[in-house]
C-alpha positions in Angstrom: 311.6 60.6 223.4 314.2 63.4 223.8 313.2 66.9 222.6 316.6 68.5 223.3 319.9 67.9 221.8 322.5 67.5 224.6 324.8 70.0 222.9 322.1 72.7 222.8 321.3 72.9 226.5 322.2 76.1 228.1 322.6 78.0 224.8 319.4 80.0 224.9 320.0 83.6 224.1 317.7 86.2 225.5 318.0 89.8 224.3 318.0 92.3 226.9 314.9 94.8 226.9 315.3 98.5 227.0 314.4 98.5 230.8 317.2 95.9 231.3 319.6 98.2 229.5 318.5 101.1 231.5 318.8 99.3 234.8 322.4 98.2 233.8 323.3 101.6 232.9 322.0 103.3 236.2 323.7 100.5 238.2 327.0 100.9 236.5 326.7 104.8 236.9 326.0 104.6 240.8 328.8 102.1 241.1 331.2 104.5 239.4 329.9 107.3 241.6 330.4 105.1 244.7 334.1 104.8 243.9 334.5 108.5 243.2 332.7 109.4 246.4 335.0 107.1 248.4 338.2 108.4 246.5 337.1 112.0 247.2 336.5 111.7 251.0 339.4 109.3 251.6 341.9 112.2 252.2 339.4 114.0 254.5 339.0 111.1 256.8 341.1 110.4 260.0 343.4 107.5 259.9 341.0 105.5 262.2 337.4 105.5 261.6 334.5 103.8 263.6 333.4 100.6 262.0 330.7 99.4 264.6 328.2 101.1 266.9 326.6 99.8 270.0 322.8 100.1 270.7 323.4 103.6 272.2 325.2 104.8 269.1 328.7 104.9 270.7 331.5 103.5 268.6 332.9 100.3 269.9 334.9 99.1 266.8 337.6 101.0 264.8 339.4 100.3 261.6 341.9 101.9 259.4 340.2 104.2 256.8 341.6 101.8 254.2 338.7 99.6 255.1 336.3 102.1 253.5 337.1 100.4 250.0 336.0 96.8 251.0 332.4 97.5 250.4 332.8 99.1 246.9 335.3 96.2 246.0 332.7 93.6 247.0 330.0 95.6 245.1 332.1 95.8 242.0 333.0 92.1 242.1 329.3 91.1 242.5 328.3 93.6 239.6 331.0 92.2 237.4 330.0 88.5 238.1 326.4 89.3 237.4 326.9 91.5 234.4 329.6 89.4 232.6 328.8 85.8 233.6 
């Protein structure tokens, strides 16, 4: 005996609660703030910035300051994939 129609599987709609909407709004606001912060400090940074530190706190890896945008880009991609699946 089959209780589900094969065409109906995966079509369950769950309405977001007020807390869900609040968390989404705060997350989006923080993400936009993250981008604005990176854009603001970008011009103030030297061309080469430390990217890795050893156990003593001495920098031992360096990258171009363009690498500063990799983390916000990854964060934006993940946020978009989760929010707009």
